[in-house]
GUTIMAR-783637 format. One record per residue (C-alpha): residue in one letter; y, x, z. Coordinates in steps of 0.2 Angstrom, whole numbers, padded with zeros to 4 digits, always signed. Layout:
# residues N
AYXZ/...
This chain:
# residues 442
M-0017-0031-0242/A-0015-0040-0225/R-0024-0056-0232/L-0038-0045-0239/A-0040-0036-0222/L-0041-0053-0213/S-0054-0060-0225/Y-0064-0044-0222/L-0063-0046-0203/F-0066-0065-0202/K-0079-0067-0216/R-0093-0062-0204/P-0091-0069-0186/V-0102-0055-0179/Q-0088-0043-0182/L-0077-0052-0170/L-0089-0046-0156/A-0079-0029-0157/V-0063-0039-0155/L-0071-0047-0140/G-0077-0031-0133/V-0060-0024-0133/A-0053-0040-0125/I-0065-0040-0111/G-0063-0021-0108/L-0044-0022-0107/M-0045-0038-0097/A-0056-0030-0084/L-0045-0015-0083/L-0029-0025-0081/S-0036-0037-0068/V-0044-0024-0057/L-0027-0014-0057/A-0018-0030-0053/V-0029-0032-0038/M-0027-0014-0033/N-0008-0015-0034/G-0009-0030-0022/L-0020-0021-0010/I-0008-0005-0011/E+0007-0016-0008/M-0001-0024+0007/N-0005-0006+0013/R+0013-0001+0011/D+0019-0017+0020/S+0008-0013+0035/I+0013+0005+0035/R+0032+0001+0034/G+0030-0013+0047/P+0033-0004+0063/L+0045+0009+0055/S+0062+0008+0047/D+0072+0015+0032/L+0076+0031+0041/L+0068+0040+0057/L+0079+0052+0066/I+0071+0065+0078/P+0084+0075+0088/A+0085+0093+0089/V+0077+0102+0103/T+0090+0110+0115/A+0090+0116+0133/D+0098+0100+0138/L+0089+0084+0136/P+0096+0073+0122/R+0104+0057+0129/W+0103+0040+0120/Q+0121+0036+0125/D+0127+0051+0115/Y+0118+0046+0100/Q+0122+0028+0101/E+0140+0032+0102/A+0139+0043+0087/L+0130+0031+0076/E+0139+0015+0080/G+0152+0011+0067/V+0144+0021+0053/P+0146+0009+0038/E+0130+0014+0029/I+0119+0009+0045/A+0115-0010+0048/A+0106-0007+0064/F+0097+0006+0074/A+0085+0007+0089/P+0078+0020+0100/H+0060+0024+0103/L+0053+0033+0118/V+0035+0039+0112/A+0022+0045+0125/Y+0004+0048+0125/A-0008+0043+0139/M-0026+0040+0144/F-0030+0023+0151/S-0044+0016+0162/Q-0048-0001+0168/P-0058-0007+0183/Y-0076-0010+0179/S-0072-0006+0161/Q-0086-0004+0148/I-0074+0003+0135/S-0080+0017+0125/S-0072+0034+0128/Q-0066+0034+0110/Y-0053+0021+0115/S-0047+0030+0131/G-0031+0037+0122/I-0016+0027+0118/Q+0001+0029+0111/I+0014+0021+0122/I+0031+0016+0113/G+0046+0012+0124/I+0057+0000+0115/D+0073-0010+0118/P+0066-0027+0111/E+0083-0034+0105/R+0087-0018+0095/E+0069-0016+0089/A+0069-0034+0081/K+0084-0028+0070/V+0076-0013+0062/N+0058-0018+0058/D+0045-0033+0059/F+0044-0033+0078/S+0049-0052+0079/A+0037-0056+0066/I+0022-0048+0074/L+0026-0056+0090/A+0027-0073+0082/S+0011-0071+0073/A+0001-0066+0089/V-0015-0076+0092/A-0024-0069+0107/H-0009-0072+0120/P+0008-0075+0112/T+0023-0071+0122/Q+0033-0086+0130/D+0050-0077+0128/V+0053-0067+0112/A+0069-0060+0120/D+0059-0054+0135/P+0041-0051+0129/F+0037-0039+0144/A+0039-0052+0157/T+0023-0055+0167/N+0021-0068+0180/G+0038-0067+0189/D+0031-0058+0204/L+0043-0045+0210/F+0029-0033+0214/A+0019-0036+0198/P+0015-0020+0188/P+0026-0017+0172/G+0022-0027+0157/V+0015-0020+0141/L+0011-0027+0124/V-0005-0024+0115/S-0012-0029+0099/D-0024-0045+0097/D-0038-0033+0093/F-0035-0022+0108/M-0033-0038+0119/H-0051-0044+0113/L-0058-0027+0118/L-0050-0027+0135/V-0054-0045+0139/S-0073-0043+0134/S-0073-0028+0145/F-0064-0035+0160/G-0072-0052+0159/G-0057-0063+0154/K-0052-0070+0171/R-0034-0064+0171/M-0023-0053+0161/P-0030-0036+0160/I-0022-0022+0171/L-0023-0004+0164/K-0021+0012+0174/L-0012+0025+0164/G-0011+0044+0166/A+0001+0056+0157/L+0006+0074+0157/P+0023+0077+0166/A+0038+0080+0155/V+0039+0098+0162/L+0023+0107+0164/P+0021+0118+0180/A+0022+0136+0180/A+0006+0146+0178/G-0005+0145+0193/E+0003+0129+0200/E-0007+0113+0201/L-0004+0101+0187/Q-0001+0084+0194/P-0002+0070+0181/H+0010+0055+0181/N+0000+0039+0185/T+0005+0021+0185/E-0003+0004+0183/V+0003-0009+0169/Q-0002-0027+0165/V-0004-0034+0148/A+0010-0047+0147/A+0007-0053+0129/T+0000-0048+0112/F+0006-0044+0095/A-0002-0046+0078/A-0004-0028+0071/R-0002-0027+0053/D-0006-0008+0053/F-0025-0009+0056/R-0026+0010+0058/S-0016+0009+0074/S-0021-0008+0081/L-0032-0001+0095/D-0020+0013+0101/R-0002+0007+0100/V+0005-0001+0116/Y+0023-0006+0118/M+0033-0005+0134/R+0051-0007+0140/R+0060+0010+0137/T+0071+0012+0152/G+0076+0003+0168/R+0065-0005+0181/N+0047-0008+0175/S+0049+0004+0160/L+0040+0019+0152/H+0054+0031+0157/Y+0055+0025+0175/D+0037+0021+0180/L+0027+0034+0170/L+0037+0049+0163/G+0050+0051+0176/S+0068+0057+0177/E+0064+0074+0170/A+0059+0066+0153/A+0071+0062+0139/D+0076+0043+0138/F+0072+0043+0119/T+0062+0054+0107/E+0067+0046+0090/I+0078+0033+0082/L+0074+0020+0069/L+0088+0016+0057/Q+0090+0001+0046/L+0102+0004+0031/Q+0114-0008+0023/D+0108-0017+0007/G+0112-0006-0008/V+0113+0010+0002/S+0100+0023-0004/F+0090+0034+0007/A+0100+0050+0002/Q+0117+0041+0006/G+0110+0035+0023/K+0104+0053+0027/S+0121+0060+0022/A+0130+0047+0033/V+0119+0051+0048/L+0121+0069+0047/A+0140+0068+0045/A+0140+0056+0061/L+0130+0069+0071/A+0142+0083+0066/K+0157+0073+0070/A+0150+0069+0087/K+0146+0088+0089/L+0128+0084+0092/P+0115+0097+0087/P+0111+0097+0069/V+0093+0092+0064/G+0082+0102+0052/G+0088+0119+0057/S+0081+0132+0069/Q+0082+0120+0083/G+0070+0108+0074/G+0072+0089+0073/S+0072+0079+0057/I+0078+0065+0048/E+0066+0057+0035/T+0062+0041+0026/W+0048+0030+0031/E+0039+0035+0015/E+0041+0053+0020/R+0034+0050+0037/A+0019+0042+0029/G+0019+0053+0014/S+0001+0060+0015/L-0006+0042+0016/L+0005+0035+0002/D+0001+0050-0009/A-0018+0047-0006/I-0016+0029-0010/E-0007+0033-0026/N-0019+0046-0031/E-0033+0034-0029/R-0024+0022-0041/R-0022+0035-0054/I-0041+0040-0053/T-0046+0021-0054/T-0035+0019-0069/L-0043+0034-0078/V-0061+0028-0074/L-0058+0010-0079/F-0049+0016-0095/F-0066+0023-0101/I-0072+0005-0102/V-0059+0002-0115/V-0064+0018-0124/V-0082+0012-0125/A-0076-0004-0131/A-0067+0005-0145/F-0083+0012-0151/G-0087-0006-0156/L-0073-0006-0168/F-0079+0011-0175/T-0096+0004-0179/T-0089-0012-0186/I-0077-0004-0198/S-0091+0009-0203/A-0103-0005-0207/L-0089-0014-0216/V-0086+0001-0227/R-0105+0003-0231/E-0105-0016-0235/K-0089-0016-0246/I-0093+0000-0256/R-0094-0010-0273/D-0078-0019-0268/L-0069-0003-0265/G-0075+0003-0282/V-0068-0013-0290/L-0051-0010-0281/A-0051+0008-0287/A-0054+0002-0305/I-0039-0010-0305/G-0027+0003-0298/F-0029+0004-0279/S-0026+0022-0275/P-0036+0031-0261/L-0021+0029-0249/R-0021+0010-0252/R-0040+0009-0250/G-0039+0019-0233/L-0024+0008-0228/L-0034-0008-0231/L-0048-0002-0219/L-0036+0004-0207/T-0026-0012-0207/T-0043-0021-0204/G-0046-0010-0189/A-0029-0012-0183/T-0029-0030-0184/A-0045-0031-0174/S-0038-0019-0161/A-0022-0030-0160/L-0032-0046-0158/G-0042-0038-0144/C-0027-0032-0135/I-0018-0048-0136/L-0033-0058-0129/G-0036-0045-0116/Y-0018-0044-0110/W-0015-0063-0109/G-0033-0066-0102/A-0029-0054-0088/R-0013-0061-0084/A-0020-0079-0084/L-0034-0073-0073/V-0022-0065-0060/A-0011-0080-0060/N-0025-0092-0057/R-0035-0080-0045/V-0034-0092-0030/E-0041-0107-0040/L-0054-0096-0048/E-0059-0090-0031/D-0060-0108-0024/W-0071-0113-0039/V-0083-0099-0036/F-0085-0103-0018/E-0087-0122-0022/H-0100-0119-0035/F-0109-0103-0029/H-0105-0103-0011/V-0099-0085-0012/R-0082-0080-0004/V-0075-0065-0013/F-0065-0059+0002/D-0073-0065+0018/P-0061-0064+0032/N-0075-0059+0044/L-0078-0043+0034/Y-0061-0039+0027/V-0043-0037+0033/V-0038-0049+0020/D-0044-0067+0018/A-0038-0070+0000/L-0038-0060-0017/P-0022-0050-0017/A-0014-0046-0034/Q+0002-0039-0041/W+0006-0040-0059/D+0015-0024-0065/A+0021-0029-0083/S+0027-0012-0088/S+0011-0003-0083/A+0001-0017-0091/L+0010-0016-0108/G+0008+0003-0107/L-0011+0002-0105/T-0012-0012-0119/S-0002-0001-0131/A-0013+0014-0127/T-0029+0003-0130/F-0021-0002-0147/V-0019+0016-0152/I-0036+0021-0146/G-0043+0006-0157/V-0033+0012-0172/L-0039+0030-0170/F-0057+0025-0169/T-0055+0015-0186/A-0046+0029-0194/I-0062+0039-0197/P-0071+0025-0208/A-0054+0022-0216/I-0053+0040-0222/R-0071+0039-0228/A-0066+0023-0238/A-0051+0032-0246/L-0062+0047-0251/F-0075+0037-0260/S-0077+0041-0279/P-0074+0025-0289/V-0089+0029-0301/K-0101+0031-0287/A-0095+0016-0278/L-0097+0005-0294/R-0115+0012-0296/Y-0119+0009-0278/E-0135-0002-0275/
């Protein structure tokens, strides 16, 4: 039966167009999804970059949380590889003779301890990748010109630096005037006095998270020339959150349990209760954005899968035409003892073979296309002078892709099933033909 099915399929080359249609549809689906997976992974990396495995926000109590208490509680916890404090504040900035649009006048200032920060996220990598004004000393990136009376140093992104230099004229490192609310607001009727200070850009970093490249500024957390000392004041807490890097093999759930147990042992306020505070993973912190990205991937998969469904119509028309063409053959087969079931299986096998061939060609074609995408992109540029991802327009300068074998096999299997289902209708028709009418067919 298989031999007869193959002869039916390959006797007329035009019937192979249906196979080619399935292959092209599946190849387009898998290739686009691989590129989307690559872009999504880049997004995840950029979101994960300034964060860490876990983020702890202390509970709100009458007494300000002290970093020393939390540091003593977390040290020695076997599940934790490293941890670092953050002091997060929000401020308005201005610049002498600035032409910066008002939409960029608000910034987020993150006070950090550089040595600890480098152990919990990609801080060292973004410093090393800076282009506009790399730091001369990674261990002390906030150092300015050595002047004892120089303003505190801050780190801004390369993009933010370009904005500041174009506004300031590029004669020297920009100076920013910052204004922030005091840690404790005055009573009703009393005058509000903002906290003001001047800072100088000491160096830049290569921001991987383009969504915050124009509003995230790093500054020393405590001590002389720091966020706590020079802007927020002694009435403010010396940290607002803690980034925790877990040991290899420790799950998020195990890490959370270990941190909560350490806080309870140190008799620190529990988080997540009536006093607020939280402990969450970086994925939970960025949950809304990650969910939106994942939803976009599902919708794209569904839309592109309709290409495969349309291609499967080609199998339906091909097998239907084959049934009309082979009516007399079906009558002869019935006369020599082929039951209706065997006649239907013959046409179903023909359609299943065509569907399988299309799936095999589409799967391996997509895999080869993804594996050789760089060479293909270079070939297109060399012969047609078209750059698929122009770095002047996009945040990436090459075609990203990530091949997900399990997802690709699942979609390939679904394509094969769709192809078989579309050929089942003409196969049933072939099984129900009357042998006498088939033999008399002209």
